[in-house]
Every structure is written in structure tokens, then in C-alpha cells.
C-alpha positions as CSV (number, residue, x, y, z in Angstrom):
1,X,0.0,0.0,0.0
2,X,2.9,2.4,0.7
3,X,4.1,1.9,-2.8
4,X,0.7,2.7,-4.2
5,X,0.3,5.8,-2.1
6,X,3.7,7.0,-3.3
7,X,2.5,7.1,-6.9
8,X,0.1,9.9,-6.0
9,X,3.0,12.3,-5.2
10,X,5.0,11.1,-8.2
11,X,5.0,14.6,-9.7
12,X,8.2,15.9,-11.3
13,X,9.3,19.3,-12.4
14,X,13.0,19.6,-13.1
15,X,14.9,22.9,-12.3
16,X,14.6,25.1,-15.3
17,X,18.1,26.5,-14.5
18,X,19.5,23.1,-15.5
19,X,21.1,22.8,-18.9
20,X,19.1,21.4,-21.8
21,X,20.9,18.1,-21.7
22,X,20.4,17.7,-17.9
23,X,16.7,18.3,-18.3
24,X,16.5,15.8,-21.2
25,X,18.2,13.2,-19.0
26,X,15.9,14.0,-16.1
27,X,12.7,13.6,-18.2
28,X,14.0,10.4,-19.7
29,X,14.8,8.9,-16.3
30,X,11.4,9.8,-15.0
31,X,9.7,8.3,-18.1
32,X,11.6,5.0,-17.6
33,X,10.9,4.8,-13.9
34,X,7.2,5.3,-14.6
35,X,7.2,2.6,-17.2
36,X,9.0,0.2,-14.9
37,X,6.5,0.8,-12.0
38,X,3.5,0.4,-14.4
39,X,4.8,-3.0,-15.4
40,X,5.4,-4.1,-11.8
41,X,1.9,-3.0,-10.7
42,X,0.3,-4.8,-13.7
43,X,2.2,-8.0,-12.7
44,X,1.2,-7.7,-9.1
45,X,-2.5,-7.1,-10.0
46,X,-2.5,-10.0,-12.3
47,X,-1.0,-12.3,-9.7
48,X,-3.5,-11.1,-7.0
49,X,-6.5,-11.5,-9.3
50,X,-5.3,-15.0,-10.3
51,X,-4.7,-16.1,-6.7
52,X,-8.1,-14.7,-5.7
53,X,-9.9,-16.5,-8.5
54,X,-8.2,-19.8,-7.6
55,X,-9.0,-19.5,-3.9
56,X,-12.6,-18.5,-4.6
57,X,-13.0,-21.5,-7.0
58,X,-11.4,-23.8,-4.5
59,X,-13.8,-22.8,-1.7
60,X,-16.8,-23.0,-4.0
61,X,-15.9,-26.5,-5.1
62,X,-15.2,-27.8,-1.6
63,X,-17.9,-29.9,-0.1
64,X,-19.5,-28.8,3.1
65,X,-17.7,-31.6,4.9
66,X,-14.3,-30.4,3.7
67,X,-14.9,-26.7,4.4
68,X,-13.4,-25.6,7.6
69,X,-14.4,-22.6,9.5
70,X,-10.7,-21.4,9.5
71,X,-10.5,-21.3,5.7
72,X,-13.7,-19.2,5.4
73,X,-12.6,-16.8,8.1
74,X,-9.1,-16.5,6.5
75,X,-10.7,-15.7,3.1
76,X,-13.0,-13.2,4.6
77,X,-10.1,-11.5,6.3
78,X,-8.2,-11.3,3.1
79,X,-11.0,-9.7,1.1
80,X,-12.5,-7.5,3.9
81,X,-9.7,-6.8,6.3
82,X,-7.5,-3.7,6.8
83,X,-5.6,-4.7,3.7
84,X,-8.6,-6.1,1.9
85,X,-7.8,-7.6,-1.5
86,X,-10.4,-5.7,-3.5
87,X,-9.2,-2.3,-2.2
88,X,-5.6,-3.2,-3.0
89,X,-6.6,-4.1,-6.5
90,X,-8.7,-1.0,-6.9
91,X,-5.9,1.3,-5.6
92,X,-3.3,-0.6,-7.8
93,X,-5.4,0.1,-10.9
94,X,-5.7,3.8,-10.0
95,X,-1.9,3.9,-9.5
96,X,-1.4,2.5,-13.0
97,X,-3.6,5.3,-14.4
98,X,-1.6,7.9,-12.5
99,X,1.7,6.5,-13.5
100,X,0.6,6.3,-17.1
101,X,-0.2,10.0,-17.0
102,X,3.1,10.9,-15.4
103,X,4.9,8.8,-18.0
104,X,3.1,10.5,-20.9
105,X,3.8,13.9,-19.4
106,X,7.5,13.1,-19.0
107,X,7.6,11.8,-22.6
108,X,5.8,15.0,-23.8
109,X,8.3,17.3,-21.9
110,X,11.2,15.2,-23.2
111,X,10.0,15.7,-26.8
112,X,9.6,19.4,-26.3
113,X,13.1,19.7,-24.8
114,X,14.6,17.7,-27.7
115,X,12.8,19.9,-30.2
116,X,13.9,23.2,-28.5
117,X,17.5,21.8,-28.3
118,X,17.5,21.1,-32.0
119,X,16.1,24.5,-32.9
120,X,18.7,26.2,-30.7
121,X,21.6,24.5,-32.4
122,X,20.2,24.5,-35.9
123,X,21.9,27.2,-38.0
124,X,19.4,29.9,-38.8
125,X,19.0,30.8,-42.4
126,X,20.1,34.4,-42.9
127,X,17.9,36.6,-45.0
128,X,19.1,36.9,-48.5
129,X,20.3,40.3,-49.2
130,X,19.8,41.9,-52.5
131,X,23.1,41.8,-54.3
132,X,24.2,44.8,-56.3
133,X,27.1,44.9,-58.6
134,X,30.0,47.0,-57.3
135,X,30.2,50.3,-59.2
136,X,33.2,52.5,-59.0
137,X,31.8,56.0,-59.1
138,X,34.1,59.0,-59.6
139,X,34.8,61.0,-56.4
140,X,32.8,64.2,-56.2
141,X,34.3,67.4,-54.9
142,X,32.4,69.1,-52.1
143,X,30.2,72.1,-53.1
144,X,31.2,75.6,-52.2
145,X,29.0,78.3,-50.6
146,X,29.7,82.1,-50.9
147,X,26.8,83.4,-48.9
148,X,24.1,83.7,-51.5
149,X,20.8,82.6,-49.9
150,X,19.5,81.6,-53.3
151,X,22.2,78.9,-53.5
152,X,21.7,77.6,-50.0
153,X,19.2,74.8,-50.7
154,X,21.3,73.4,-53.5
155,X,24.5,73.7,-51.3
156,X,23.0,72.0,-48.3
157,X,21.4,69.2,-50.2
158,X,24.8,68.2,-51.6
159,X,26.6,68.7,-48.4
160,X,24.0,66.8,-46.4
161,X,24.3,63.7,-48.7
162,X,28.1,63.8,-48.8
163,X,29.0,64.7,-45.2
164,X,26.2,65.6,-42.7
165,X,24.3,62.3,-43.0
166,X,27.4,60.2,-42.7
167,X,28.4,58.4,-39.5
168,X,31.6,60.4,-38.8
169,X,32.7,62.6,-35.9
170,X,31.4,66.1,-35.5
171,X,34.8,67.6,-35.7
172,X,35.4,66.0,-39.1
173,X,32.0,67.3,-40.3
174,X,33.0,70.8,-39.2
175,X,36.3,70.7,-41.0
176,X,34.5,69.6,-44.2
177,X,32.0,72.4,-43.7
178,X,34.7,75.1,-43.3
179,X,36.4,73.9,-46.4
180,X,33.2,74.7,-48.4
181,X,33.0,78.3,-47.3
182,X,34.0,81.1,-49.6
183,X,33.6,84.9,-49.6
184,X,31.1,86.4,-47.1
185,X,30.4,83.0,-45.4
186,X,33.8,83.0,-43.8
187,X,33.1,86.3,-42.1
188,X,29.8,84.9,-40.6
189,X,31.5,82.0,-38.9
190,X,34.7,83.8,-37.9
191,X,35.2,83.6,-34.1
192,X,34.0,80.1,-33.7
193,X,36.6,77.6,-32.8
194,X,36.9,74.4,-34.8
195,X,35.5,72.1,-32.1
196,X,33.0,69.3,-32.2
197,X,30.5,71.1,-30.0
198,X,30.4,74.0,-32.5
199,X,29.3,72.0,-35.5
200,X,25.6,72.1,-34.7
201,X,25.8,75.7,-33.6
202,X,27.3,76.8,-36.9
203,X,25.0,74.7,-38.9
204,X,21.9,76.3,-37.3
205,X,23.5,79.8,-37.7
206,X,23.9,79.3,-41.4
207,X,20.4,77.8,-41.8
208,X,18.8,80.7,-40.0
209,X,20.8,83.3,-42.0
210,X,20.6,81.8,-45.5
211,X,17.9,79.1,-45.4
212,X,14.9,81.3,-44.5
213,X,12.2,80.8,-47.2
214,X,11.0,84.4,-46.9
215,X,14.5,85.8,-47.5
216,X,15.1,83.6,-50.5
217,X,11.7,84.3,-52.0
218,X,12.3,88.1,-51.7
219,X,15.7,87.8,-53.4
220,X,14.2,85.8,-56.3
221,X,11.5,88.3,-56.9
222,X,14.0,91.1,-56.9
223,X,16.1,89.2,-59.4
224,X,13.1,88.9,-61.8
225,X,12.2,92.6,-61.5
226,X,15.8,93.6,-62.2
227,X,15.9,91.7,-65.5
228,X,16.0,94.3,-68.3
229,X,13.6,93.8,-71.2
230,X,16.4,94.6,-73.7
231,X,18.3,91.5,-72.7
232,X,16.0,89.1,-74.6
233,X,18.7,86.6,-75.3
234,X,18.6,85.2,-71.7
235,X,15.4,86.6,-70.2
236,X,13.3,83.5,-70.8
237,X,16.0,81.2,-69.4
238,X,16.5,83.4,-66.3
239,X,12.7,83.6,-65.7
240,X,12.3,79.8,-65.9
241,X,15.3,79.3,-63.5
242,X,13.9,81.7,-60.9
243,X,10.4,80.2,-61.3
244,X,11.6,76.7,-60.6
245,X,13.3,78.0,-57.5
246,X,10.2,79.8,-56.3
247,X,8.0,76.7,-56.9
248,X,10.5,74.6,-54.8
249,X,9.8,77.1,-52.0
250,X,6.0,76.7,-52.4
251,X,5.3,79.9,-54.4
252,X,2.5,79.5,-57.0
253,X,2.9,80.7,-60.6
254,X,-0.1,83.1,-60.3
255,X,1.7,84.7,-57.3
256,X,4.7,85.3,-59.5
257,X,2.6,87.0,-62.2
258,X,0.8,89.2,-59.8
259,X,4.2,90.4,-58.4
260,X,5.5,91.3,-61.8
261,X,2.5,93.2,-63.2
């Protein structure tokens, strides 16, 4: 009976801190122990049922003269006593059911652990990157800026792609920026040390001074109005160039016409 009662606390949860191999071994051992106990219980139950059947048949076949009171009392004690046979058989069958559940659980956990282990050590397929043929492009020189607000957007677009958006130190970006300055721009930044903390300060200073849309728009309108009608050779080209710049700043064509006439 103690062995039967033990099966009801036969629950097993290995320490999750153990390595995968240790947990696999623990689940496998528990599965084999469960299987062994199931077979032993089945053998015991078969033996008890066979013995009970033989004894019962023996008593039934015995004549009244051969029956002894001691035999009947002994049989009654076996099937109805503290360790009554029927109760032992019943508890044994319940134990087999419990052990079968524990064995199936251990087998299930073992399979999961094996699968996770295989997934862990299986080389993952790297995503295929789109391959592009290597192209050797000619090195472009950095643009220059002389302080004309009308040229700021073009200058900054080129400098941003070549230098500002690159993952390089701020001091290096500042050196490149200084190398692009010509004319009046050098006067604007004079007094600032070439130090990494000054790169963003100088960039914002230039943007505020030369990159204001209202300032650029005003200069472009002044340029159009200053074109002399006698210079017909280049007036159309100049008008189209200025118009494209104004449209890039959000100025509509009808606004341009109203300002001119």
C-alpha cells in the first residue's frame, strides 16, 4: 500500500536552471521509472487476481464436509480486512492510471526539450540580401558656398548627402563644412573655434541666416524685377530658372505673375 500511495505524489518538475541536456536526461529517467512501475503494478495485480480466483473457486468446489471454519474466516479476512484484497486491486489500478499520466507527461516534456534543443543549435538561415554589382563612381568634390541665400538649398542638399548624414565625428564634419566656405560666409563663422560642439551651432546659424524661405523668395522676386527687357537673349532662361526655385519654395505661378504686373 505504501508503494501505491507513493505514486500519487510522483510529480516531477526539473529545475529550469539546468542545462538542456540535464533536463532531457531527467525527463528520460522519469519516463523510464514510470514505465517500470507500471509493469510491476500490472504484474502484481494479475498475480493477486489470479490467486483470488483460484482460492474462490477452491472454496466453492469444496464440499460442506471439507470446508473448515478457519478457511472461510481466512478468506473473509483477506478480502475484507484492513488490507482487503479488493481495495488493494482498486488502488493498484488507480496507481497504474496515475503512472501512465506521469509517463506521458514526461515523454511530452522530453520531446519538447529535444525539439527546442534542435532549434537552438540548428543554424538559422540568414535573409538573402539583394546583391548589387559593385560600381566605382568618380569621387565628387564638395560644393562651395559664398553666402548667397538663393544657392543655400542646393548647397545644403549636396553637403547633407556627402557629409552631414554620414556616421563620422562632428569635428570631421565641421572641417569639411569650413572647407566649403568662400567669400562672405567665412566672415559669418569667424570667431567660432573648430571644435565638435560648435558644428551644430554653426549649422543652425547658417540655416537661420541663409535658409529662410521668406528671404530667398524676396531675393528671387528682386532678381526677376531687375531683368532688363532689352536682354531678350537670356530673359526666358532666367525667368524659368527663378520660377523653378520659387516653386520649390512653395510659391505658385499666379503669385509670380501678380508680383510682376
